[in-house]
Each structure stands twice: as C-alpha cells, then as structure tokens.
DRENPA-3360 file (N, C-alpha, C; in nm, 2 decimals, always signed):
BEGIN
1 = DEPAIVEG = +23.39/-0.60/+23.07/+23.39/-0.49/+22.97/+23.50/-0.50/+22.87 ~ +23.46/-0.48/+22.74/+23.56/-0.47/+22.64/+23.64/-0.34/+22.65 ~ +23.77/-0.34/+22.63/+23.84/-0.22/+22.63/+23.81/-0.13/+22.51 ~ +23.81/+0.00/+22.52/+23.77/+0.09/+22.41/+23.88/+0.09/+22.31 ~ +23.84/+0.09/+22.18/+23.93/+0.09/+22.07/+23.94/+0.24/+22.03 ~ +24.07/+0.29/+22.02/+24.09/+0.43/+21.99/+24.15/+0.43/+21.84 ~ +24.09/+0.51/+21.76/+24.14/+0.52/+21.62/+24.20/+0.66/+21.60 ~ +24.30/+0.67/+21.52/+24.36/+0.80/+21.49/+24.43/+0.79/+21.36;
9 = KEEKTITR = +24.50/+0.90/+21.33/+24.58/+0.90/+21.21/+24.71/+0.98/+21.23 ~ +24.81/+0.94/+21.16/+24.94/+1.01/+21.16/+24.96/+1.07/+21.03 ~ +25.02/+1.18/+21.02/+25.05/+1.25/+20.90/+25.20/+1.28/+20.89 ~ +25.25/+1.28/+20.77/+25.39/+1.34/+20.75/+25.39/+1.41/+20.62 ~ +25.46/+1.52/+20.61/+25.47/+1.60/+20.49/+25.61/+1.59/+20.43 ~ +25.62/+1.56/+20.30/+25.75/+1.55/+20.23/+25.74/+1.66/+20.12 ~ +25.85/+1.74/+20.12/+25.84/+1.85/+20.03/+25.96/+1.85/+19.93 ~ +25.92/+1.88/+19.80/+26.03/+1.90/+19.70/+26.03/+2.05/+19.68;
17 = TINVHLPN = +26.15/+2.11/+19.69/+26.17/+2.25/+19.66/+26.25/+2.27/+19.53 ~ +26.19/+2.35/+19.44/+26.25/+2.37/+19.31/+26.30/+2.52/+19.31 ~ +26.43/+2.54/+19.30/+26.49/+2.67/+19.29/+26.53/+2.70/+19.14 ~ +26.46/+2.80/+19.09/+26.50/+2.84/+18.95/+26.59/+2.97/+18.96 ~ +26.71/+2.95/+18.92/+26.81/+3.06/+18.93/+26.81/+3.13/+18.79 ~ +26.74/+3.25/+18.79/+26.72/+3.32/+18.67/+26.85/+3.39/+18.63 ~ +26.87/+3.43/+18.50/+26.99/+3.49/+18.46/+27.02/+3.62/+18.53 ~ +26.91/+3.69/+18.57/+26.93/+3.82/+18.64/+26.97/+3.81/+18.79;
25 = GEVQTTRQ = +26.99/+3.68/+18.83/+27.03/+3.66/+18.97/+26.92/+3.63/+19.06 ~ +26.80/+3.66/+19.02/+26.68/+3.63/+19.10/+26.66/+3.48/+19.11 ~ +26.61/+3.43/+19.23/+26.58/+3.29/+19.24/+26.43/+3.28/+19.27 ~ +26.36/+3.20/+19.19/+26.22/+3.18/+19.21/+26.20/+3.04/+19.27 ~ +26.14/+3.03/+19.38/+26.13/+2.90/+19.45/+25.98/+2.85/+19.45 ~ +25.97/+2.73/+19.41/+25.84/+2.66/+19.41/+25.85/+2.54/+19.51 ~ +25.76/+2.54/+19.60/+25.75/+2.43/+19.70/+25.64/+2.33/+19.66 ~ +25.66/+2.20/+19.67/+25.56/+2.10/+19.64/+25.55/+2.01/+19.76;
33 = PVTLERKY = +25.47/+2.05/+19.86/+25.45/+1.97/+19.98/+25.35/+1.86/+19.95 ~ +25.37/+1.74/+19.99/+25.28/+1.63/+19.98/+25.26/+1.57/+20.12 ~ +25.14/+1.57/+20.17/+25.11/+1.51/+20.30/+25.06/+1.37/+20.29 ~ +25.13/+1.28/+20.35/+25.08/+1.14/+20.35/+25.02/+1.11/+20.49 ~ +24.93/+1.01/+20.49/+24.88/+0.98/+20.62/+24.86/+0.83/+20.63 ~ +24.85/+0.78/+20.75/+24.81/+0.64/+20.78/+24.73/+0.64/+20.91 ~ +24.64/+0.55/+20.91/+24.54/+0.53/+21.02/+24.60/+0.43/+21.12 ~ +24.56/+0.44/+21.24/+24.60/+0.34/+21.34/+24.49/+0.32/+21.44;
41 = TSVAGSDE = +24.49/+0.20/+21.50/+24.40/+0.17/+21.61/+24.48/+0.12/+21.73 ~ +24.43/+0.15/+21.84/+24.49/+0.10/+21.96/+24.39/+0.08/+22.07 ~ +24.42/+0.01/+22.17/+24.33/-0.01/+22.28/+24.35/+0.09/+22.38 ~ +24.25/+0.15/+22.43/+24.26/+0.26/+22.53/+24.35/+0.22/+22.65 ~ +24.44/+0.30/+22.69/+24.53/+0.27/+22.80/+24.65/+0.19/+22.76 ~ +24.66/+0.15/+22.63/+24.78/+0.08/+22.58/+24.86/+0.17/+22.49 ~ +24.99/+0.15/+22.49/+25.08/+0.22/+22.40/+25.09/+0.16/+22.27 ~ +25.04/+0.03/+22.26/+25.06/-0.04/+22.13/+24.96/+0.01/+22.03;
49 = KKYGPWTV = +25.01/+0.03/+21.91/+24.93/+0.08/+21.80/+24.94/-0.02/+21.68 ~ +24.83/-0.04/+21.61/+24.83/-0.12/+21.49/+24.82/-0.02/+21.38 ~ +24.91/-0.02/+21.29/+24.92/+0.08/+21.18/+24.87/+0.02/+21.05 ~ +24.79/+0.11/+20.97/+24.76/+0.07/+20.84/+24.87/+0.13/+20.74 ~ +24.85/+0.11/+20.62/+24.96/+0.15/+20.52/+24.95/+0.30/+20.50 ~ +25.07/+0.36/+20.47/+25.08/+0.50/+20.44/+25.01/+0.53/+20.30 ~ +24.95/+0.64/+20.29/+24.90/+0.68/+20.15/+25.02/+0.71/+20.07 ~ +24.99/+0.73/+19.94/+25.09/+0.77/+19.84/+25.05/+0.90/+19.77;
57 = GRWESFTA = +25.15/+0.98/+19.75/+25.12/+1.11/+19.68/+25.21/+1.13/+19.56 ~ +25.20/+1.25/+19.50/+25.27/+1.28/+19.38/+25.33/+1.42/+19.39 ~ +25.45/+1.44/+19.34/+25.50/+1.57/+19.31/+25.47/+1.60/+19.16 ~ +25.40/+1.71/+19.13/+25.37/+1.74/+18.99/+25.50/+1.77/+18.91 ~ +25.49/+1.74/+18.78/+25.61/+1.78/+18.70/+25.61/+1.93/+18.69 ~ +25.73/+1.98/+18.66/+25.76/+2.13/+18.67/+25.84/+2.16/+18.54 ~ +25.80/+2.27/+18.47/+25.87/+2.32/+18.36/+25.92/+2.46/+18.39 ~ +26.05/+2.48/+18.37/+26.11/+2.61/+18.40/+26.07/+2.71/+18.29;
65 = PEQEGYTV = +26.05/+2.83/+18.32/+26.02/+2.93/+18.22/+26.14/+2.95/+18.12 ~ +26.10/+2.97/+18.00/+26.21/+3.00/+17.90/+26.26/+3.14/+17.91 ~ +26.39/+3.16/+17.88/+26.45/+3.29/+17.88/+26.52/+3.30/+17.75 ~ +26.49/+3.41/+17.67/+26.55/+3.42/+17.54/+26.70/+3.44/+17.55 ~ +26.77/+3.36/+17.47/+26.92/+3.37/+17.47/+26.98/+3.28/+17.57 ~ +26.90/+3.19/+17.64/+26.96/+3.11/+17.74/+26.90/+2.96/+17.72 ~ +26.98/+2.87/+17.77/+26.94/+2.73/+17.77/+26.91/+2.70/+17.92 ~ +26.80/+2.64/+17.95/+26.77/+2.61/+18.09/+26.81/+2.46/+18.12;
73 = IPGTVDEV = +26.87/+2.44/+18.23/+26.92/+2.31/+18.27/+26.88/+2.28/+18.41 ~ +26.81/+2.17/+18.44/+26.72/+2.10/+18.35/+26.60/+2.18/+18.31 ~ +26.54/+2.16/+18.19/+26.43/+2.23/+18.15/+26.30/+2.19/+18.22 ~ +26.29/+2.06/+18.26/+26.18/+2.01/+18.33/+26.22/+1.92/+18.44 ~ +26.13/+1.91/+18.54/+26.15/+1.82/+18.65/+26.03/+1.72/+18.64 ~ +26.06/+1.59/+18.64/+25.96/+1.49/+18.63/+25.86/+1.48/+18.74 ~ +25.74/+1.44/+18.71/+25.65/+1.40/+18.81/+25.70/+1.28/+18.89 ~ +25.69/+1.28/+19.02/+25.75/+1.17/+19.10/+25.65/+1.12/+19.20;
81 = EVTSESLD = +25.64/+0.99/+19.22/+25.55/+0.93/+19.32/+25.62/+0.95/+19.46 ~ +25.55/+1.00/+19.55/+25.60/+1.02/+19.69/+25.54/+0.91/+19.78 ~ +25.63/+0.84/+19.85/+25.59/+0.73/+19.94/+25.64/+0.77/+20.08 ~ +25.61/+0.68/+20.17/+25.66/+0.71/+20.31/+25.81/+0.70/+20.32 ~ +25.87/+0.64/+20.22/+26.02/+0.62/+20.22/+26.08/+0.75/+20.16 ~ +26.01/+0.83/+20.09/+26.06/+0.95/+20.02/+26.12/+1.05/+20.12 ~ +26.22/+1.12/+20.08/+26.28/+1.22/+20.16/+26.26/+1.36/+20.09 ~ +26.26/+1.46/+20.17/+26.26/+1.60/+20.11/+26.36/+1.61/+20.01;
89 = AVVDIYYR = +26.33/+1.69/+19.90/+26.42/+1.70/+19.79/+26.44/+1.84/+19.75 ~ +26.55/+1.88/+19.69/+26.58/+2.01/+19.64/+26.63/+2.00/+19.50 ~ +26.57/+2.07/+19.41/+26.61/+2.07/+19.27/+26.65/+2.21/+19.23 ~ +26.78/+2.23/+19.18/+26.82/+2.36/+19.13/+26.82/+2.36/+18.98 ~ +26.77/+2.47/+18.93/+26.76/+2.48/+18.78/+26.84/+2.61/+18.75 ~ +26.93/+2.60/+18.65/+27.01/+2.71/+18.61/+26.99/+2.74/+18.46 ~ +27.03/+2.87/+18.42/+27.03/+2.91/+18.28/+27.17/+2.93/+18.24 ~ +27.20/+2.88/+18.12/+27.33/+2.90/+18.06/+27.32/+2.98/+17.93;
97 = ADEPAIVE = +27.40/+3.09/+17.92/+27.39/+3.17/+17.80/+27.42/+3.10/+17.68 ~ +27.34/+3.12/+17.58/+27.36/+3.05/+17.45/+27.49/+3.12/+17.38 ~ +27.55/+3.04/+17.29/+27.66/+3.10/+17.22/+27.60/+3.21/+17.13 ~ +27.67/+3.33/+17.12/+27.62/+3.43/+17.02/+27.63/+3.38/+16.88 ~ +27.54/+3.41/+16.80/+27.54/+3.37/+16.66/+27.66/+3.45/+16.59 ~ +27.73/+3.38/+16.50/+27.84/+3.45/+16.43/+27.78/+3.49/+16.30 ~ +27.79/+3.62/+16.27/+27.74/+3.67/+16.14/+27.86/+3.70/+16.05 ~ +27.86/+3.64/+15.94/+27.97/+3.66/+15.84/+27.94/+3.77/+15.75;
105 = GKEE = +28.03/+3.85/+15.72/+28.01/+3.96/+15.62/+28.15/+4.00/+15.57 ~ +28.15/+4.09/+15.48/+28.28/+4.15/+15.44/+28.27/+4.29/+15.42 ~ +28.38/+4.36/+15.45/+28.39/+4.50/+15.43/+28.47/+4.53/+15.31 ~ +28.44/+4.64/+15.24/+28.52/+4.67/+15.12/+28.57/+4.81/+15.14;
% end
C-alpha cells in the first residue's frame, strides 16, 4: 500500500498599525492585516512536511486626514509589499501647528 499523502496549509498574519495623533489629542488607529499562506504535503504518520512558497500580500497606501492650520507628518504612508519575511509594523502620524500668519498694519 502506498502511504496516504496529507495536504494542508499554514497561515500567518502580518499587521501594519497606523496611529494618527490628531491635534485634539484623539488617536485614530487603522489596522492593515495581511494573511499569507503556504501549502504543504506530508505522508500520513510522518512529521516531515514539504512546503510550497508563501503567498505575497500588500499593505494599502494610507493618507492622513488634513486638519486646517496643521501640517501632517508624514502625510502619507506608502503601499508596501508584505512577504513571509515582513514583520508587524507601527506607523505614527503627528500634526504640527503651522506658524501663524503675520499681518502687517499700522495704527495712527
């Protein structure tokens, strides 16, 4: 008898967390989980597995909301390819108050 071949798949999820620190102190968090998978085969009763390649995913680009009177740093987070080598990531976005405009005038 030929031994039975067992097929399965492994998954792993890699997440990018984007924290937008708004000027009012509120933090808006966006999570971008990507689940990668790879298939494997093994012979029933054996611990040995033959693995296929991991799939590849993407974290979508992200643009922070504009706030009047503030500059956002960084304004955008790039789209990134996610591979089995990728690690979870955290990106913090902050707002810096713009310099107030100086208005010149004269009093008499």
